[in-house]
N, CA and C atoms of all chains as a GROMACS GRO file, in nm:
protein
  645
    1UNK      N    1   4.848  14.813  11.567
    1UNK     CA    2   4.940  14.828  11.681
    1UNK      C    3   5.043  14.717  11.683
    2UNK      N    4   4.995  14.593  11.654
    2UNK     CA    5   5.085  14.477  11.651
    2UNK      C    6   5.195  14.495  11.545
    3UNK      N    7   5.151  14.542  11.427
    3UNK     CA    8   5.246  14.561  11.316
    3UNK      C    9   5.349  14.668  11.352
    4UNK      N   10   5.301  14.773  11.419
    4UNK     CA   11   5.392  14.881  11.458
    4UNK      C   12   5.499  14.830  11.554
    5UNK      N   13   5.457  14.747  11.650
    5UNK     CA   14   5.552  14.690  11.747
    5UNK      C   15   5.656  14.603  11.677
    6UNK      N   16   5.608  14.527  11.579
    6UNK     CA   17   5.699  14.439  11.504
    6UNK      C   18   5.802  14.524  11.428
    7UNK      N   19   5.754  14.625  11.358
    7UNK     CA   20   5.842  14.711  11.279
    7UNK      C   21   5.941  14.783  11.371
    8UNK      N   22   5.891  14.835  11.482
    8UNK     CA   23   5.978  14.907  11.577
    8UNK      C   24   6.086  14.815  11.632
    9UNK      N   25   6.046  14.695  11.674
    9UNK     CA   26   6.142  14.598  11.729
    9UNK      C   27   6.248  14.559  11.627
   10UNK      N   28   6.202  14.540  11.505
   10UNK     CA   29   6.294  14.500  11.398
   10UNK      C   30   6.395  14.610  11.369
   11UNK      N   31   6.345  14.732  11.355
   11UNK     CA   32   6.434  14.846  11.323
   11UNK      C   33   6.530  14.873  11.440
   12UNK      N   34   6.478  14.862  11.564
   12UNK     CA   35   6.564  14.885  11.681
   12UNK      C   36   6.677  14.783  11.687
   13UNK      N   37   6.645  14.658  11.654
   13UNK     CA   38   6.748  14.554  11.653
   13UNK      C   39   6.848  14.578  11.540
   14UNK      N   40   6.793  14.621  11.427
   14UNK     CA   41   6.878  14.642  11.308
   14UNK      C   42   6.980  14.752  11.330
   15UNK      N   43   6.940  14.856  11.402
   15UNK     CA   44   7.030  14.970  11.422
   15UNK      C   45   7.094  14.972  11.561
   16UNK      N   46   7.089  14.862  11.632
   16UNK     CA   47   7.155  14.859  11.763
   16UNK      C   48   7.307  14.855  11.742
   17UNK      N   49   7.383  14.922  11.829
   17UNK     CA   50   7.528  14.930  11.809
   17UNK      C   51   7.597  14.793  11.809
   18UNK      N   52   7.536  14.694  11.874
   18UNK     CA   53   7.600  14.562  11.882
   18UNK      C   54   7.582  14.479  11.755
   19UNK      N   55   7.495  14.527  11.665
   19UNK     CA   56   7.468  14.451  11.543
   19UNK      C   57   7.576  14.479  11.439
   20UNK      N   58   7.650  14.375  11.395
   20UNK     CA   59   7.757  14.399  11.296
   20UNK      C   60   7.706  14.440  11.158
   21UNK      N   61   7.575  14.447  11.144
   21UNK     CA   62   7.519  14.490  11.016
   21UNK      C   63   7.562  14.632  10.979
   22UNK      N   64   7.603  14.710  11.079
   22UNK     CA   65   7.653  14.845  11.054
   22UNK      C   66   7.766  14.845  10.950
   23UNK      N   67   7.839  14.735  10.952
   23UNK     CA   68   7.955  14.728  10.863
   23UNK      C   69   7.916  14.718  10.716
   24UNK      N   70   7.789  14.690  10.689
   24UNK     CA   71   7.744  14.686  10.549
   24UNK      C   72   7.742  14.825  10.486
   25UNK      N   73   7.721  14.928  10.567
   25UNK     CA   74   7.704  15.062  10.510
   25UNK      C   75   7.833  15.118  10.450
   26UNK      N   76   7.947  15.110  10.520
   26UNK     CA   77   8.071  15.154  10.454
   26UNK      C   78   8.103  15.071  10.329
   27UNK      N   79   8.072  14.942  10.337
   27UNK     CA   80   8.097  14.854  10.222
   27UNK      C   81   8.012  14.898  10.103
   28UNK      N   82   7.885  14.925  10.131
   28UNK     CA   83   7.794  14.969  10.025
   28UNK      C   84   7.839  15.103   9.968
   29UNK      N   85   7.888  15.193  10.053
   29UNK     CA   86   7.934  15.325  10.007
   29UNK      C   87   8.055  15.311   9.914
   30UNK      N   88   8.148  15.224   9.950
   30UNK     CA   89   8.267  15.204   9.866
   30UNK      C   90   8.227  15.141   9.732
   31UNK      N   91   8.138  15.042   9.738
   31UNK     CA   92   8.091  14.979   9.614
   31UNK      C   93   8.024  15.084   9.525
   32UNK      N   94   7.943  15.170   9.584
   32UNK     CA   95   7.872  15.274   9.508
   32UNK      C   96   7.971  15.367   9.438
   33UNK      N   97   8.072  15.414   9.510
   33UNK     CA   98   8.167  15.510   9.451
   33UNK      C   99   8.250  15.444   9.340
   34UNK      N  100   8.302  15.323   9.367
   34UNK     CA  101   8.386  15.256   9.266
   34UNK      C  102   8.303  15.221   9.144
   35UNK      N  103   8.184  15.166   9.166
   35UNK     CA  104   8.098  15.126   9.053
   35UNK      C  105   8.061  15.247   8.967
   36UNK      N  106   8.022  15.355   9.030
   36UNK     CA  107   7.980  15.473   8.952
   36UNK      C  108   8.100  15.544   8.890
   37UNK      N  109   8.217  15.535   8.953
   37UNK     CA  110   8.336  15.599   8.894
   37UNK      C  111   8.381  15.527   8.766
   38UNK      N  112   8.340  15.400   8.751
   38UNK     CA  113   8.372  15.330   8.626
   38UNK      C  114   8.269  15.362   8.517
   39UNK      N  115   8.158  15.422   8.558
   39UNK     CA  116   8.051  15.451   8.462
   39UNK      C  117   8.058  15.593   8.408
   40UNK      N  118   8.088  15.690   8.495
   40UNK     CA  119   8.091  15.830   8.453
   40UNK      C  120   8.224  15.894   8.492
   41UNK      N  121   8.252  16.009   8.430
   41UNK     CA  122   8.384  16.072   8.450
   41UNK      C  123   8.380  16.194   8.543
   42UNK      N  124   8.271  16.269   8.540
   42UNK     CA  125   8.267  16.394   8.616
   42UNK      C  126   8.246  16.366   8.766
   43UNK      N  127   8.330  16.428   8.851
   43UNK     CA  128   8.319  16.403   8.997
   43UNK      C  129   8.180  16.431   9.054
   44UNK      N  130   8.114  16.536   9.004
   44UNK     CA  131   7.982  16.570   9.057
   44UNK      C  132   7.880  16.461   9.023
   45UNK      N  133   7.890  16.410   8.900
   45UNK     CA  134   7.798  16.303   8.858
   45UNK      C  135   7.827  16.175   8.936
   46UNK      N  136   7.956  16.149   8.960
   46UNK     CA  137   7.992  16.029   9.037
   46UNK      C  138   7.930  16.038   9.177
   47UNK      N  139   7.944  16.155   9.240
   47UNK     CA  140   7.892  16.174   9.375
   47UNK      C  141   7.740  16.158   9.378
   48UNK      N  142   7.670  16.220   9.283
   48UNK     CA  143   7.523  16.213   9.280
   48UNK      C  144   7.476  16.071   9.256
   49UNK      N  145   7.536  16.006   9.157
   49UNK     CA  146   7.492  15.871   9.123
   49UNK      C  147   7.529  15.770   9.233
   50UNK      N  148   7.645  15.792   9.297
   50UNK     CA  149   7.685  15.703   9.406
   50UNK      C  150   7.589  15.718   9.524
   51UNK      N  151   7.549  15.840   9.551
   51UNK     CA  152   7.453  15.865   9.660
   51UNK      C  153   7.319  15.799   9.630
   52UNK      N  154   7.277  15.809   9.505
   52UNK     CA  155   7.152  15.747   9.462
   52UNK      C  156   7.160  15.596   9.474
   53UNK      N  157   7.274  15.540   9.432
   53UNK     CA  158   7.296  15.395   9.441
   53UNK      C  159   7.292  15.350   9.586
   54UNK      N  160   7.363  15.423   9.672
   54UNK     CA  161   7.371  15.388   9.814
   54UNK      C  162   7.232  15.391   9.878
   55UNK      N  163   7.157  15.499   9.850
   55UNK     CA  164   7.024  15.511   9.910
   55UNK      C  165   6.931  15.403   9.858
   56UNK      N  166   6.936  15.377   9.727
   56UNK     CA  167   6.846  15.277   9.668
   56UNK      C  168   6.873  15.138   9.725
   57UNK      N  169   7.002  15.102   9.728
   57UNK     CA  170   7.037  14.967   9.775
   57UNK      C  171   7.004  14.952   9.925
   58UNK      N  172   7.042  15.054  10.004
   58UNK     CA  173   7.020  15.044  10.149
   58UNK      C  174   6.871  15.037  10.182
   59UNK      N  175   6.793  15.128  10.123
   59UNK     CA  176   6.650  15.129  10.153
   59UNK      C  177   6.580  15.007  10.094
   60UNK      N  178   6.625  14.966   9.977
   60UNK     CA  179   6.566  14.847   9.913
   60UNK      C  180   6.589  14.723   9.998
   61UNK      N  181   6.712  14.704  10.046
   61UNK     CA  182   6.743  14.587  10.128
   61UNK      C  183   6.672  14.593  10.262
   62UNK      N  184   6.662  14.714  10.317
   62UNK     CA  185   6.593  14.732  10.444
   62UNK      C  186   6.445  14.694  10.430
   63UNK      N  187   6.383  14.743  10.323
   63UNK     CA  188   6.242  14.712  10.296
   63UNK      C  189   6.219  14.564  10.274
   64UNK      N  190   6.310  14.503  10.197
   64UNK     CA  191   6.300  14.360  10.168
   64UNK      C  192   6.314  14.277  10.296
   65UNK      N  193   6.411  14.318  10.379
   65UNK     CA  194   6.434  14.246  10.506
   65UNK      C  195   6.311  14.256  10.596
   66UNK      N  196   6.251  14.374  10.599
   66UNK     CA  197   6.132  14.396  10.683
   66UNK      C  198   6.016  14.309  10.634
   67UNK      N  199   5.996  14.305  10.504
   67UNK     CA  200   5.887  14.225  10.446
   67UNK      C  201   5.907  14.077  10.480
   68UNK      N  202   6.031  14.027  10.460
   68UNK     CA  203   6.059  13.886  10.489
   68UNK      C  204   6.042  13.855  10.638
   69UNK      N  205   6.080  13.952  10.722
   69UNK     CA  206   6.068  13.933  10.866
   69UNK      C  207   5.920  13.919  10.905
   70UNK      N  208   5.837  14.005  10.851
   70UNK     CA  209   5.693  14.000  10.881
   70UNK      C  210   5.632  13.870  10.828
   71UNK      N  211   5.678  13.828  10.708
   71UNK     CA  212   5.626  13.702  10.653
   71UNK      C  213   5.662  13.584  10.744
   72UNK      N  214   5.786  13.583  10.796
   72UNK     CA  215   5.825  13.471  10.884
   72UNK      C  216   5.744  13.472  11.014
   73UNK      N  217   5.702  13.589  11.059
   73UNK     CA  218   5.621  13.595  11.181
   73UNK      C  219   5.480  13.543  11.155
   74UNK      N  220   5.431  13.564  11.033
   74UNK     CA  221   5.295  13.521  11.000
   74UNK      C  222   5.286  13.372  10.972
   75UNK      N  223   5.398  13.312  10.933
   75UNK     CA  224   5.395  13.168  10.897
   75UNK      C  225   5.381  13.078  11.019
   76UNK      N  226   8.629  16.364   7.904
   76UNK     CA  227   8.697  16.388   7.777
   76UNK      C  228   8.801  16.277   7.752
   77UNK      N  229   8.805  16.227   7.631
   77UNK     CA  230   8.897  16.118   7.599
   77UNK      C  231   9.040  16.168   7.595
   78UNK      N  232   9.128  16.098   7.662
   78UNK     CA  233   9.268  16.136   7.665
   78UNK      C  234   9.336  16.084   7.538
   79UNK      N  235   9.403  16.173   7.466
   79UNK     CA  236   9.469  16.132   7.342
   79UNK      C  237   9.578  16.029   7.366
   80UNK      N  238   9.636  16.032   7.487
   80UNK     CA  239   9.745  15.939   7.517
   80UNK      C  240   9.697  15.794   7.520
   81UNK      N  241   9.564  15.776   7.542
   81UNK     CA  242   9.508  15.642   7.549
   81UNK      C  243   9.526  15.567   7.418
   82UNK      N  244   9.535  15.642   7.306
   82UNK     CA  245   9.544  15.578   7.175
   82UNK      C  246   9.672  15.495   7.161
   83UNK      N  247   9.779  15.536   7.226
   83UNK     CA  248   9.907  15.469   7.209
   83UNK      C  249   9.928  15.358   7.311
   84UNK      N  250   9.831  15.332   7.395
   84UNK     CA  251   9.850  15.235   7.502
   84UNK      C  252   9.785  15.101   7.468
   85UNK      N  253   9.839  14.996   7.531
   85UNK     CA  254   9.785  14.862   7.509
   85UNK      C  255   9.682  14.829   7.619
   86UNK      N  256   9.562  14.786   7.578
   86UNK     CA  257   9.462  14.753   7.680
   86UNK      C  258   9.502  14.634   7.767
   87UNK      N  259   9.579  14.541   7.709
   87UNK     CA  260   9.620  14.423   7.787
   87UNK      C  261   9.718  14.462   7.897
   88UNK      N  262   9.806  14.557   7.865
   88UNK     CA  263   9.900  14.605   7.968
   88UNK      C  264   9.822  14.671   8.081
   89UNK      N  265   9.720  14.749   8.045
   89UNK     CA  266   9.636  14.816   8.146
   89UNK      C  267   9.566  14.712   8.235
   90UNK      N  268   9.521  14.602   8.171
   90UNK     CA  269   9.453  14.495   8.245
   90UNK      C  270   9.548  14.431   8.346
   91UNK      N  271   9.670  14.399   8.300
   91UNK     CA  272   9.767  14.332   8.388
   91UNK      C  273   9.813  14.426   8.499
   92UNK      N  274   9.840  14.551   8.463
   92UNK     CA  275   9.883  14.649   8.564
   92UNK      C  276   9.774  14.669   8.668
   93UNK      N  277   9.648  14.670   8.621
   93UNK     CA  278   9.534  14.687   8.711
   93UNK      C  279   9.521  14.572   8.809
   94UNK      N  280   9.564  14.454   8.767
   94UNK     CA  281   9.560  14.339   8.859
   94UNK      C  282   9.675  14.347   8.959
   95UNK      N  283   9.794  14.383   8.909
   95UNK     CA  284   9.911  14.389   9.000
   95UNK      C  285   9.888  14.491   9.111
   96UNK      N  286   9.837  14.609   9.073
   96UNK     CA  287   9.811  14.714   9.171
   96UNK      C  288   9.678  14.782   9.135
   97UNK      N  289   9.579  14.778   9.222
   97UNK     CA  290   9.450  14.841   9.190
   97UNK      C  291   9.468  14.988   9.146
   98UNK      N  292   9.408  15.022   9.034
   98UNK     CA  293   9.417  15.159   8.983
   98UNK      C  294   9.534  15.183   8.891
   99UNK      N  295   9.631  15.091   8.886
   99UNK     CA  296   9.749  15.112   8.802
   99UNK      C  297   9.714  15.114   8.653
  100UNK      N  298   9.608  15.040   8.617
  100UNK     CA  299   9.563  15.040   8.477
  100UNK      C  300   9.515  15.179   8.436
  101UNK      N  301   9.447  15.248   8.527
  101UNK     CA  302   9.399  15.384   8.498
  101UNK      C  303   9.516  15.482   8.496
  102UNK      N  304   9.614  15.462   8.583
  102UNK     CA  305   9.733  15.548   8.583
  102UNK      C  306   9.806  15.532   8.449
  103UNK      N  307   9.812  15.410   8.400
  103UNK     CA  308   9.875  15.381   8.270
  103UNK      C  309   9.800  15.453   8.157
  104UNK      N  310   9.668  15.462   8.171
  104UNK     CA  311   9.586  15.530   8.071
  104UNK      C  312   9.588  15.682   8.088
  105UNK      N  313   9.659  15.731   8.188
  105UNK     CA  314   9.668  15.876   8.212
  105UNK      C  315   9.559  15.931   8.300
  106UNK      N  316   9.481  15.844   8.361
  106UNK     CA  317   9.371  15.887   8.450
  106UNK      C  318   9.418  15.879   8.595
  107UNK      N  319   9.496  15.975   8.635
  107UNK     CA  320   9.558  15.968   8.767
  107UNK      C  321   9.459  15.987   8.881
  108UNK      N  322   9.360  16.070   8.860
  108UNK     CA  323   9.260  16.093   8.966
  108UNK      C  324   9.186  15.964   9.000
  109UNK      N  325   9.139  15.896   8.894
  109UNK     CA  326   9.067  15.771   8.918
  109UNK      C  327   9.160  15.664   8.971
  110UNK      N  328   9.285  15.666   8.925
  110UNK     CA  329   9.383  15.567   8.973
  110UNK      C  330   9.400  15.578   9.124
  111UNK      N  331   9.414  15.700   9.172
  111UNK     CA  332   9.432  15.722   9.317
  111UNK      C  333   9.305  15.681   9.393
  112UNK      N  334   9.189  15.718   9.336
  112UNK     CA  335   9.061  15.684   9.400
  112UNK      C  336   9.045  15.532   9.412
  113UNK      N  337   9.069  15.461   9.302
  113UNK     CA  338   9.051  15.315   9.303
  113UNK      C  339   9.154  15.248   9.394
  114UNK      N  340   9.279  15.293   9.385
  114UNK     CA  341   9.381  15.232   9.470
  114UNK      C  342   9.348  15.248   9.617
  115UNK      N  343   9.312  15.371   9.656
  115UNK     CA  344   9.288  15.395   9.798
  115UNK      C  345   9.164  15.320   9.847
  116UNK      N  346   9.056  15.319   9.770
  116UNK     CA  347   8.933  15.253   9.816
  116UNK      C  348   8.947  15.101   9.820
  117UNK      N  349   9.006  15.043   9.717
  117UNK     CA  350   9.015  14.896   9.713
  117UNK      C  351   9.116  14.845   9.816
  118UNK      N  352   9.228  14.915   9.829
  118UNK     CA  353   9.327  14.873   9.929
  118UNK      C  354   9.271  14.891  10.070
  119UNK      N  355   9.201  15.002  10.092
  119UNK     CA  356   9.140  15.026  10.224
  119UNK      C  357   9.038  14.917  10.257
  120UNK      N  358   8.959  14.878  10.157
  120UNK     CA  359   8.858  14.774  10.178
  120UNK      C  360   8.926  14.641  10.212
  121UNK      N  361   9.035  14.613  10.144
  121UNK     CA  362   9.109  14.488  10.168
  121UNK      C  363   9.167  14.486  10.311
  122UNK      N  364   9.231  14.595  10.348
  122UNK     CA  365   9.294  14.602  10.482
  122UNK      C  366   9.186  14.602  10.590
  123UNK      N  367   9.078  14.678  10.566
  123UNK     CA  368   8.968  14.682  10.664
  123UNK      C  369   8.909  14.544  10.683
  124UNK      N  370   8.892  14.471  10.573
  124UNK     CA  371   8.838  14.334  10.581
  124UNK      C  372   8.927  14.244  10.664
  125UNK      N  373   9.057  14.259  10.643
  125UNK     CA  374   9.152  14.175  10.719
  125UNK      C  375   9.146  14.209  10.867
  126UNK      N  376   9.137  14.339  10.899
  126UNK     CA  377   9.134  14.381  11.039
  126UNK      C  378   9.002  14.336  11.105
  127UNK      N  379   8.890  14.359  11.034
  127UNK     CA  380   8.758  14.320  11.090
  127UNK      C  381   8.752  14.169  11.113
  128UNK      N  382   8.809  14.094  11.020
  128UNK     CA  383   8.804  13.948  11.030
  128UNK      C  384   8.909  13.888  11.121
  129UNK      N  385   8.979  13.969  11.196
  129UNK     CA  386   9.080  13.918  11.288
  129UNK      C  387   9.208  13.874  11.221
  130UNK      N  388   9.225  13.913  11.095
  130UNK     CA  389   9.349  13.884  11.023
  130UNK      C  390   9.359  13.742  10.970
  131UNK      N  391   9.250  13.667  10.976
  131UNK     CA  392   9.261  13.526  10.936
  131UNK      C  393   9.168  13.489  10.821
  132UNK      N  394   9.135  13.586  10.736
  132UNK     CA  395   9.034  13.554  10.634
  132UNK      C  396   9.082  13.561  10.489
  133UNK      N  397   9.214  13.570  10.466
  133UNK     CA  398   9.263  13.565  10.327
  133UNK      C  399   9.347  13.438  10.314
  134UNK      N  400   9.278  13.325  10.303
  134UNK     CA  401   9.346  13.195  10.304
  134UNK      C  402   9.330  13.125  10.169
  135UNK      N  403   9.441  13.086  10.106
  135UNK     CA  404   9.433  13.026   9.972
  135UNK      C  405   9.355  12.895   9.966
  136UNK      N  406   9.335  12.828  10.079
  136UNK     CA  407   9.262  12.701  10.075
  136UNK      C  408   9.110  12.718  10.089
  137UNK      N  409   9.062  12.843  10.085
  137UNK     CA  410   8.918  12.869  10.091
  137UNK      C  411   8.869  12.917   9.955
  138UNK      N  412   8.742  12.888   9.925
  138UNK     CA  413   8.685  12.927   9.795
  138UNK      C  414   8.680  13.079   9.779
  139UNK      N  415   8.666  13.150   9.892
  139UNK     CA  416   8.662  13.297   9.888
  139UNK      C  417   8.788  13.355   9.825
  140UNK      N  418   8.896  13.280   9.832
  140UNK     CA  419   9.024  13.331   9.781
  140UNK      C  420   9.017  13.358   9.631
  141UNK      N  421   8.932  13.284   9.560
  141UNK     CA  422   8.916  13.308   9.416
  141UNK      C  423   8.870  13.451   9.390
  142UNK      N  424   8.785  13.504   9.477
  142UNK     CA  425   8.740  13.643   9.463
  142UNK      C  426   8.845  13.738   9.518
  143UNK      N  427   8.903  13.703   9.633
  143UNK     CA  428   9.000  13.793   9.699
  143UNK      C  429   9.123  13.817   9.612
  144UNK      N  430   9.167  13.714   9.541
  144UNK     CA  431   9.292  13.726   9.464
  144UNK      C  432   9.274  13.817   9.342
  145UNK      N  433   9.150  13.848   9.306
  145UNK     CA  434   9.127  13.944   9.196
  145UNK      C  435   9.179  14.083   9.233
  146UNK      N  436   9.199  14.109   9.362
  146UNK     CA  437   9.254  14.238   9.405
  146UNK      C  438   9.405  14.243   9.384
  147UNK      N  439   9.463  14.134   9.337
  147UNK     CA  440   9.604  14.133   9.297
  147UNK      C  441   9.703  14.159   9.409
  148UNK      N  442   9.786  14.260   9.392
  148UNK     CA  443   9.896  14.290   9.484
  148UNK      C  444   9.857  14.292   9.630
  149UNK      N  445   9.759  14.372   9.671
  149UNK     CA  446   9.722  14.376   9.812
  149UNK      C  447   9.682  14.239   9.867
  150UNK      N  448   9.608  14.162   9.788
  150UNK     CA  449   9.565  14.029   9.834
  150UNK      C  450   9.685  13.937   9.850
  151UNK      N  451   9.776  13.940   9.753
  151UNK     CA  452   9.893  13.852   9.760
  151UNK      C  453   9.985  13.894   9.875
  152UNK      N  454   9.992  14.025   9.899
  152UNK     CA  455  10.078  14.073  10.008
  152UNK      C  456  10.022  14.036  10.145
  153UNK      N  457   9.888  14.035  10.156
  153UNK     CA  458   9.825  14.008  10.286
  153UNK      C  459   9.807  13.857  10.313
  154UNK      N  460   9.820  13.775  10.208
  154UNK     CA  461   9.800  13.630  10.226
  154UNK      C  462   9.896  13.568  10.329
  155UNK      N  463  10.028  13.594  10.321
  155UNK     CA  464  10.118  13.533  10.421
  155UNK      C  465  10.087  13.576  10.564
  156UNK      N  466  10.043  13.702  10.580
  156UNK     CA  467  10.007  13.752  10.715
  156UNK      C  468   9.888  13.671  10.767
  157UNK      N  469   9.788  13.655  10.680
  157UNK     CA  470   9.668  13.582  10.719
  157UNK      C  471   9.699  13.435  10.750
  158UNK      N  472   9.786  13.376  10.667
  158UNK     CA  473   9.823  13.235  10.690
  158UNK      C  474   9.896  13.219  10.823
  159UNK      N  475   9.982  13.317  10.851
  159UNK     CA  476  10.058  13.312  10.977
  159UNK      C  477   9.964  13.322  11.097
  160UNK      N  478   9.869  13.417  11.088
  160UNK     CA  479   9.776  13.437  11.200
  160UNK      C  480   9.678  13.320  11.215
  161UNK      N  481   9.644  13.256  11.103
  161UNK     CA  482   9.550  13.144  11.108
  161UNK      C  483   9.612  13.021  11.175
  162UNK      N  484   9.744  13.011  11.171
  162UNK     CA  485   9.812  12.898  11.237
  162UNK      C  486   9.805  12.771  11.155
  163UNK      N  487   9.866  12.664  11.205
  163UNK     CA  488   9.864  12.536  11.132
  163UNK      C  489   9.723  12.478  11.125
  164UNK      N  490   9.685  12.431  11.007
  164UNK     CA  491   9.549  12.377  10.983
  164UNK      C  492   9.439  12.476  11.020
  165UNK      N  493   9.467  12.605  11.008
  165UNK     CA  494   9.369  12.712  11.038
  165UNK      C  495   9.310  12.698  11.179
  166UNK      N  496   9.392  12.654  11.272
  166UNK     CA  497   9.341  12.625  11.407
  166UNK      C  498   9.301  12.751  11.484
  167UNK      N  499   9.355  12.868  11.444
  167UNK     CA  500   9.321  12.991  11.517
  167UNK      C  501   9.200  13.064  11.459
  168UNK      N  502   9.139  13.006  11.356
  168UNK     CA  503   9.026  13.075  11.290
  168UNK      C  504   8.896  13.043  11.362
  169UNK      N  505   8.820  13.150  11.394
  169UNK     CA  506   8.689  13.132  11.457
  169UNK      C  507   8.584  13.144  11.346
  170UNK      N  508   8.546  13.029  11.290
  170UNK     CA  509   8.455  13.030  11.174
  170UNK      C  510   8.316  13.081  11.210
  171UNK      N  511   8.278  13.071  11.338
  171UNK     CA  512   8.142  13.111  11.378
  171UNK      C  513   8.129  13.260  11.407
  172UNK      N  514   8.241  13.331  11.407
  172UNK     CA  515   8.239  13.474  11.440
  172UNK      C  516   8.178  13.554  11.325
  173UNK      N  517   8.069  13.629  11.351
  173UNK     CA  518   8.008  13.708  11.243
  173UNK      C  519   8.104  13.813  11.186
  174UNK      N  520   8.194  13.863  11.269
  174UNK     CA  521   8.290  13.963  11.220
  174UNK      C  522   8.390  13.899  11.123
  175UNK      N  523   8.422  13.774  11.146
  175UNK     CA  524   8.510  13.702  11.052
  175UNK      C  525   8.442  13.691  10.916
  176UNK      N  526   8.313  13.661  10.920
  176UNK     CA  527   8.235  13.649  10.796
  176UNK      C  528   8.228  13.784  10.723
  177UNK      N  529   8.206  13.889  10.802
  177UNK     CA  530   8.196  14.023  10.744
  177UNK      C  531   8.330  14.066  10.683
  178UNK      N  532   8.439  14.036  10.753
  178UNK     CA  533   8.572  14.069  10.700
  178UNK      C  534   8.600  13.996  10.571
  179UNK      N  535   8.558  13.870  10.564
  179UNK     CA  536   8.576  13.792  10.442
  179UNK      C  537   8.496  13.853  10.328
  180UNK      N  538   8.375  13.899  10.360
  180UNK     CA  539   8.292  13.964  10.259
  180UNK      C  540   8.360  14.091  10.207
  181UNK      N  541   8.417  14.170  10.298
  181UNK     CA  542   8.488  14.294  10.259
  181UNK      C  543   8.599  14.262  10.159
  182UNK      N  544   8.682  14.163  10.193
  182UNK     CA  545   8.797  14.132  10.107
  182UNK      C  546   8.752  14.074   9.972
  183UNK      N  547   8.646  13.993   9.975
  183UNK     CA  548   8.596  13.936   9.850
  183UNK      C  549   8.537  14.045   9.760
  184UNK      N  550   8.464  14.138   9.820
  184UNK     CA  551   8.407  14.249   9.742
  184UNK      C  552   8.519  14.337   9.686
  185UNK      N  553   8.626  14.356   9.763
  185UNK     CA  554   8.741  14.432   9.713
  185UNK      C  555   8.797  14.366   9.587
  186UNK      N  556   8.803  14.233   9.588
  186UNK     CA  557   8.850  14.160   9.470
  186UNK      C  558   8.758  14.179   9.351
  187UNK      N  559   8.628  14.167   9.374
  187UNK     CA  560   8.533  14.184   9.263
  187UNK      C  561   8.536  14.328   9.210
  188UNK      N  562   8.551  14.425   9.299
  188UNK     CA  563   8.557  14.564   9.255
  188UNK      C  564   8.681  14.588   9.169
  189UNK      N  565   8.792  14.524   9.208
  189UNK     CA  566   8.913  14.542   9.128
  189UNK      C  567   8.897  14.479   8.990
  190UNK      N  568   8.822  14.370   8.984
  190UNK     CA  569   8.793  14.308   8.854
  190UNK      C  570   8.718  14.407   8.765
  191UNK      N  571   8.622  14.476   8.825
  191UNK     CA  572   8.544  14.578   8.752
  191UNK      C  573   8.635  14.692   8.707
  192UNK      N  574   8.725  14.735   8.796
  192UNK     CA  575   8.817  14.846   8.766
  192UNK      C  576   8.915  14.804   8.655
  193UNK      N  577   8.962  14.680   8.660
  193UNK     CA  578   9.052  14.629   8.555
  193UNK      C  579   8.982  14.630   8.419
  194UNK      N  580   8.856  14.585   8.417
  194UNK     CA  581   8.782  14.582   8.290
  194UNK      C  582   8.756  14.724   8.240
  195UNK      N  583   8.734  14.817   8.334
  195UNK     CA  584   8.713  14.957   8.295
  195UNK      C  585   8.840  15.014   8.231
  196UNK      N  586   8.956  14.983   8.291
  196UNK     CA  587   9.083  15.031   8.234
  196UNK      C  588   9.105  14.973   8.095
  197UNK      N  589   9.068  14.847   8.080
  197UNK     CA  590   9.084  14.779   7.950
  197UNK      C  591   8.994  14.846   7.844
  198UNK      N  592   8.865  14.858   7.876
  198UNK     CA  593   8.772  14.912   7.776
  198UNK      C  594   8.796  15.060   7.749
  199UNK      N  595   8.849  15.132   7.847
  199UNK     CA  596   8.879  15.274   7.831
  199UNK      C  597   8.983  15.295   7.720
  200UNK      N  598   9.076  15.200   7.710
  200UNK     CA  599   9.181  15.211   7.608
  200UNK      C  600   9.137  15.142   7.479
  201UNK      N  601   9.074  15.026   7.492
  201UNK     CA  602   9.033  14.951   7.373
  201UNK      C  603   8.918  15.021   7.299
  202UNK      N  604   8.825  15.078   7.375
  202UNK     CA  605   8.708  15.145   7.316
  202UNK      C  606   8.697  15.284   7.377
  203UNK      N  607   8.781  15.379   7.334
  203UNK     CA  608   8.785  15.510   7.401
  203UNK      C  609   8.658  15.594   7.386
  204UNK      N  610   8.569  15.558   7.293
  204UNK     CA  611   8.450  15.641   7.273
  204UNK      C  612   8.325  15.579   7.333
  205UNK      N  613   8.342  15.482   7.423
  205UNK     CA  614   8.226  15.409   7.477
  205UNK      C  615   8.138  15.493   7.566
  206UNK      N  616   8.189  15.606   7.618
  206UNK     CA  617   8.109  15.687   7.711
  206UNK      C  618   8.020  15.787   7.638
  207UNK      N  619   7.989  15.756   7.511
  207UNK     CA  620   7.899  15.842   7.437
  207UNK      C  621   7.964  15.967   7.383
  208UNK      N  622   8.098  15.968   7.377
  208UNK     CA  623   8.168  16.084   7.324
  208UNK      C  624   8.186  16.071   7.173
  209UNK      N  625   8.196  16.183   7.108
  209UNK     CA  626   8.219  16.182   6.965
  209UNK      C  627   8.364  16.149   6.936
  210UNK      N  628   8.391  16.068   6.830
  210UNK     CA  629   8.529  16.038   6.796
  210UNK      C  630   8.607  16.166   6.764
  211UNK      N  631   8.727  16.174   6.811
  211UNK     CA  632   8.808  16.292   6.785
  211UNK      C  633   8.863  16.289   6.644
  212UNK      N  634   8.881  16.407   6.586
  212UNK     CA  635   8.939  16.416   6.451
  212UNK      C  636   9.085  16.377   6.458
  213UNK      N  637   9.128  16.303   6.354
  213UNK     CA  638   9.269  16.267   6.348
  213UNK      C  639   9.352  16.391   6.315
  214UNK      N  640   9.470  16.398   6.373
  214UNK     CA  641   9.559  16.511   6.341
  214UNK      C  642   9.598  16.511   6.194
  215UNK      N  643   9.597  16.627   6.133
  215UNK     CA  644   9.631  16.638   5.990
  215UNK      C  645   9.780  16.614   5.968
   0.00000   0.00000   0.00000
């Protein structure tokens, strides 16, 4: 129950409208499209790979942030 | 598909054009679709960064400028605006504002992305078969 409260509080803070972290998502999307457009030529492949890049980076960073947050609470 | 016109082009010219204007290196190589895509995204990122940061985050006396100036034309064009808004001795800059930091990040990433795009334009002409394509037969 304690862990759930921690995760809920963290995610609620992360996605609150007042948090400027929202601005990372458009930045990540632009990086994904430009980076993948230099790698492949077909528009469909660019879109698929950019989406994969965006999801991987966003979820990866979110998971990493959550783990570090829980570690700091335990210390 | 490799564009035959790329064979007659100089990779160094593509590199320099790509720095002057994001995407211009690809336009020089005949890749107009990518040129428009890169120009619009990198310029939009640069302008968005300036707006988010309150217009005071493209300053030549900051280390971030080394990354920002890689965006070439847009960065150089926006520098005087930023200097004007920052005021004498950067007195109007709110260094503690998280949005200022985020705007600086936007502009710096725009610079790094343009560096990547410039290198892509260069290698596209210098090494046209790098994308795993078979070399084209020479015309008889």
